[in-house]
C-alpha positions in Angstrom: 0.0 0.0 0.0 1.9 3.1 -1.2 2.2 6.1 1.1 3.1 9.7 0.2 3.2 12.6 2.6 1.3 10.8 5.2 -1.6 9.9 2.9 -2.6 6.4 2.0 -3.8 5.0 -1.3 -5.7 1.7 -1.1 -5.5 0.3 -4.6 -6.8 -2.8 -6.4 -4.7 -3.7 -9.5 -6.3 -5.5 -12.4 -4.6 -6.8 -15.5 -5.2 -4.8 -18.6 -6.7 -7.8 -20.4 -9.3 -8.7 -17.7 -12.9 -8.2 -18.6 -15.5 -6.6 -16.3 -18.9 -8.0 -15.7 -20.8 -5.8 -18.1 -21.5 -6.8 -21.7 -24.1 -5.4 -24.0 -25.8 -6.7 -27.0 -24.9 -5.3 -30.4 -26.7 -5.0 -33.6 -23.6 -6.2 -35.3 -23.4 -9.8 -36.5 -19.7 -9.9 -36.6 -16.7 -8.2 -35.0 -17.0 -4.4 -34.7 -13.7 -2.7 -35.5 -13.0 0.8 -34.3 -10.1 2.7 -36.0 -7.8 4.6 -33.7 -6.3 8.0 -34.2 -3.0 6.3 -34.9 -4.5 4.2 -37.7 -4.6 0.9 -35.9 -7.8 -1.0 -35.6 -9.0 -2.4 -32.3 -11.7 -5.1 -32.1 -14.6 -4.2 -29.9 -17.1 -7.0 -30.3 -17.0 -10.7 -30.3 -18.7 -12.8 -33.0 -21.7 -13.3 -30.8 -22.2 -9.5 -30.8 -21.3 -9.0 -27.2 -18.9 -6.2 -26.1 -16.3 -6.8 -23.4 -14.8 -3.9 -21.6 -11.5 -4.1 -19.9 -11.1 -3.2 -16.3 -8.7 -0.4 -15.2 -5.1 -1.4 -14.8 -5.2 0.1 -11.3 -8.2 1.0 -9.3 -8.6 2.1 -5.7 -9.2 4.8 -3.2 -7.1 7.7 -1.8 -7.6 9.2 1.6 -8.2 12.9 0.9 -9.2 14.2 4.4 -10.4 13.1 7.8 -12.7 10.1 7.2 -12.9 10.8 3.5 -11.7 9.0 0.4 -12.1 9.4 -3.4 -12.0 6.6 -5.9 -9.7 6.5 -9.0 -9.1 4.3 -12.0 -6.0 4.2 -14.2 -5.7 3.3 -17.9 -3.0 3.6 -20.4 0.8 3.7 -19.8 1.6 4.0 -16.1 5.0 5.6 -17.0 3.4 8.2 -19.4 2.3 11.8 -19.0 -0.5 12.1 -16.5 -3.9 13.2 -17.7 -6.7 13.4 -15.1 -10.2 12.8 -16.7 -13.1 14.3 -14.7 -16.4 12.7 -15.4 -19.7 14.3 -16.2 -22.9 14.7 -14.1 -23.8 12.0 -13.5 -20.8 9.8 -14.0 -17.9 8.1 -12.2 -14.2 7.2 -12.6 -14.7 4.7 -15.5 -16.5 7.2 -17.7 -13.6 7.3 -20.2 -14.2 6.2 -23.8 -12.6 2.9 -25.0 -10.8 4.8 -27.8 -9.2 7.1 -25.2 -8.0 4.2 -23.2 -6.5 2.5 -26.2 -4.9 5.8 -27.4 -3.4 6.4 -24.0 -1.8 2.9 -24.1 -0.4 3.5 -27.5 0.9 7.0 -26.9 2.4 6.9 -23.5 -0.4 8.6 -21.6 -1.3 7.8 -18.0 -5.0 8.4 -18.1 -6.7 8.6 -14.6 -10.4 8.9 -13.9 -11.4 10.3 -10.6 -14.6 10.0 -8.7 -16.2 13.0 -6.9 -17.6 12.6 -3.4 -20.7 10.4 -3.2 -20.2 8.2 -6.2 -18.9 4.6 -6.2 -16.7 4.0 -3.2 -16.1 7.7 -2.6 -17.3 9.2 0.7 -20.3 11.6 0.4 -19.3 15.2 1.0 -20.6 18.6 0.0 -17.9 21.0 -1.1 -18.4 24.6 -0.1 -17.6 25.6 -3.7 -16.2 24.2 -6.9 -12.7 25.4 -6.0 -12.5 23.1 -2.9 -12.2 20.0 -5.2 -8.7 21.2 -6.2 -7.3 20.3 -2.8 -8.5 16.7 -3.2 -7.1 16.4 -6.7 -3.8 17.7 -5.4 -3.7 15.0 -2.7 -4.5 12.3 -5.3 -1.7 13.5 -7.5 0.7 13.5 -4.6 -0.2 10.0 -3.5 0.1 8.7 -7.1 3.5 10.4 -7.4 2.4 12.9 -10.1 4.0 16.3 -10.3 3.0 17.7 -13.7 -0.4 16.9 -15.3 -3.1 17.8 -17.7 -6.8 17.8 -16.7 -9.8 17.1 -18.9 -13.4 17.6 -17.8 -16.6 16.5 -19.5 -19.8 18.6 -18.9 -20.1 18.7 -15.1 -16.4 17.9 -14.9 -15.6 21.2 -16.6 -16.0 23.5 -13.6 -13.8 21.3 -11.5 -11.2 21.3 -14.3 -11.1 25.1 -14.4 -10.9 25.2 -10.6 -7.9 22.9 -10.5 -6.2 24.9 -13.3 -6.8 28.1 -11.3 -5.5 26.5 -8.1 -2.5 24.6 -9.4 -0.9 26.6 -12.3 2.5 25.3 -11.1 1.5 21.7 -11.7 -1.3 21.7 -14.3 0.3 22.2 -17.7 -2.9 22.6 -19.6 -6.6 21.9 -19.4 -9.4 20.6 -21.7 -13.1 21.0 -21.4 -15.8 19.1 -23.3 -19.1 20.9 -23.3 -18.5 22.2 -19.8 -21.0 23.8 -17.5 -20.7 27.6 -17.1 -21.1 29.8 -14.0 -24.7 30.8 -13.2 -23.9 33.3 -10.4 -21.3 35.9 -9.8 -19.5 38.2 -12.3 -18.8 35.4 -14.8 -22.4 34.2 -14.9 -24.5 33.4 -17.9 -28.2 32.5 -17.9 -30.2 29.8 -19.6 -29.6 26.1 -20.2 -30.1 23.3 -17.7 -28.3 25.2 -15.0 -31.1 27.8 -14.9 -33.4 25.0 -13.7 -30.6 23.5 -11.5 -30.3 26.9 -9.7 -34.0 26.7 -8.9 -34.0 23.2 -7.5 -30.6 23.4 -5.7 -32.1 24.6 -2.4 -34.6 21.7 -2.5 -31.8 19.2 -3.2 -29.8 20.6 -0.3 -32.7 20.3 2.1 -33.7 16.8 1.0 -30.1 15.5 0.5 -30.2 12.2 2.4 -33.5 10.9 1.1 -32.5 11.7 -2.4 -29.1 9.9 -2.0 -30.8 6.8 -0.7 -33.4 6.9 -3.4 -30.7 7.2 -6.1 -28.7 4.3 -4.7 -31.9 2.2 -4.8 -32.6 3.2 -8.4 -29.1 1.9 -9.4 -29.9 -1.5 -7.9 -33.2 -1.6 -9.7 -31.7 -0.6 -13.0 -29.2 -3.4 -13.1 -31.4 -6.0 -14.9 -32.8 -3.4 -17.4 -29.8 -1.1 -17.7 -29.1 -1.9 -21.4 -32.7 -1.3 -22.4 -32.9 1.9 -20.4 -29.7 3.2 -22.1 -31.3 2.3 -25.5 -34.4 4.2 -24.5 -32.3 7.3 -23.5 -30.5 7.0 -26.8 -33.8 7.1 -28.8 -34.8 10.2 -26.9 -31.5 12.0 -27.4 -30.6 14.4 -30.3 -29.4 12.6 -33.4 -25.7 13.3 -32.8 -25.7 11.9 -29.3 -27.9 9.0 -30.4 -25.3 7.9 -32.9 -22.7 7.7 -30.2 -24.9 6.0 -27.6 -25.9 3.2 -30.0 -22.2 2.3 -30.7 -21.5 -0.9 -28.8 -18.2 0.3 -27.3 -19.9 3.5 -25.9 -22.9 1.5 -24.5 -20.4 -0.8 -22.8 -18.4 2.1 -21.3 -21.5 3.9 -20.0 -23.0 0.7 -18.5 -19.7 -0.3 -16.9 -19.4 3.1 -15.4 -22.9 3.1 -14.1 -23.1 -0.5 -12.8 -19.5 -1.1 -11.7 -18.1 2.4 -11.1 -21.3 3.9 -9.5 -22.9 0.8 -8.1 -22.5 1.6 -4.3 -24.1 5.1 -4.3 -25.2 8.0 -6.5 -25.3 11.2 -4.5 -22.6 13.0 -6.4 -24.9 14.4 -9.1 -27.0 16.2 -6.4 -23.8 17.6 -4.8 -22.7 18.8 -8.2 -26.0 20.7 -8.8 -25.8 22.4 -5.4 -22.2 23.6 -5.8 -22.7 24.6 -9.5 -25.5 27.0 -8.4 -23.1 28.8 -6.0 -20.2 31.1 -6.5 -17.4 28.8 -7.7 -14.8 30.3 -5.4 -12.6 31.7 -8.3 -12.9 33.9 -11.3 -12.4 32.7 -14.8 -9.6 35.2 -15.4 -7.7 33.5 -12.6 -7.2 30.4 -14.9 -3.8 31.2 -16.3 -2.9 27.9 -18.0 -4.0 27.2 -21.6 -7.5 25.8 -21.9 -8.9 24.1 -25.0 -12.7 23.8 -25.1 -14.8 21.6 -27.4 -18.5 22.3 -27.8 -21.2 21.1 -30.1 -23.5 23.9 -31.4 -26.6 21.6 -31.0 -25.9 20.9 -27.3 -29.3 20.5 -25.7 -28.0 20.5 -22.1 -25.2 23.2 -22.0 -25.8 25.7 -24.8 -23.0 26.4 -27.2 -23.2 30.1 -26.2 -22.1 29.1 -22.7 -18.9 27.7 -24.1 -18.4 30.8 -26.1 -19.0 32.9 -23.0 -16.5 31.0 -20.8 -13.8 30.9 -23.4 -14.1 34.7 -24.0 -13.4 35.2 -20.3 -10.4 32.9 -20.0 -7.0 34.5 -20.5 -5.5 31.8 -22.7 -8.2 29.6 -24.3 -9.2 28.2 -27.7 -12.8 27.2 -28.6 -13.3 24.2 -31.0 -16.7 24.6 -32.6 -18.3 21.2 -33.4 -21.1 21.9 -36.0 -24.2 19.8 -35.7 -23.0 18.0 -32.6 -24.6 17.8 -29.2 -23.7 17.3 -25.6 -21.6 14.1 -25.9 -19.6 15.3 -28.8 -16.3 15.4 -26.9 -16.6 11.7 -25.9 -16.8 10.8 -29.6 -13.6 12.8 -30.3 -11.5 11.4 -27.4 -8.5 10.4 -29.5 -8.5 13.7 -31.3 -8.7 15.6 -28.0 -5.9 13.7 -26.3 -3.8 14.1 -29.4 -4.4 17.8 -29.4 -3.5 18.1 -25.7 -0.3 16.1 -26.2 0.7 18.3 -29.1 0.1 21.4 -27.1 2.1 19.9 -24.2 5.0 19.3 -26.6 4.8 22.9 -27.8 4.9 24.2 -24.2 7.9 22.0 -23.3 9.7 23.3 -26.4 9.4 26.9 -25.3 
């Protein structure tokens, strides 16, 4: 059990070739082949049309405070450049596309998914603001022996990504955001989108926190037998661009594995996210000094494209990647492209 700076990491190693419990039915009659950014093709489905998904190479919990722990899962090259991947809302540490995992392995990237409090094996906890998460990520990086890193956040992981970049400019080389949530209060605020509703219901969620957490945990257990069908239903109700992603067997497998294996013990984190997003985040966007690359679909039905434009316009060093015709999950479908972009930028920064 490794120790760093008095902190303890409890980890559960798994071989990269092991297969988790979750498999999903595919419409394919043969093997599905997914081309990688490097040009190599990676089989994703067996001849029976079932999709196996590999377990993380390393998975466990890190003590981040008195009586608190956060879960993490590692993929890719353990000796590579460290990239922390912050899941969406809802989501957990395994919400990392299969293509990203394969690309990380092939391109010497240490890809690490991190839970937020109240998901999976992570202790429930309500941060006072978004910025407070940065202290926990700093502890996890210390325990895992990581000094320099990049951070990527999807949707609800976006605010936490920006917070970490603001808090640790000496350690975070660059940041990426995929359809990230924008501030709804304070000088950086913008209205509209789902967060307008979230700001209204946040006080109710705060008041009814425990019953909601218990109910959510119960829902996860009830969903286990029907989870594939439920995901298919969600896909049918989603915008076309997201639907095309959700029906791909490797994406279905990833989402189901994250839900049923990564999130299976509890599901209070999404409620905690809504509460903290509706508050002042604890930092200003102009305090984020590291380079930020932001990808956003202009048909995003959850976080409007205008929110991405707004945030990027207020960041000192940022680039917006406009994804025409794509919706909220667009970044997940471009995981290899995004990781490649981030590594190219890292190389440029190192060369300066």
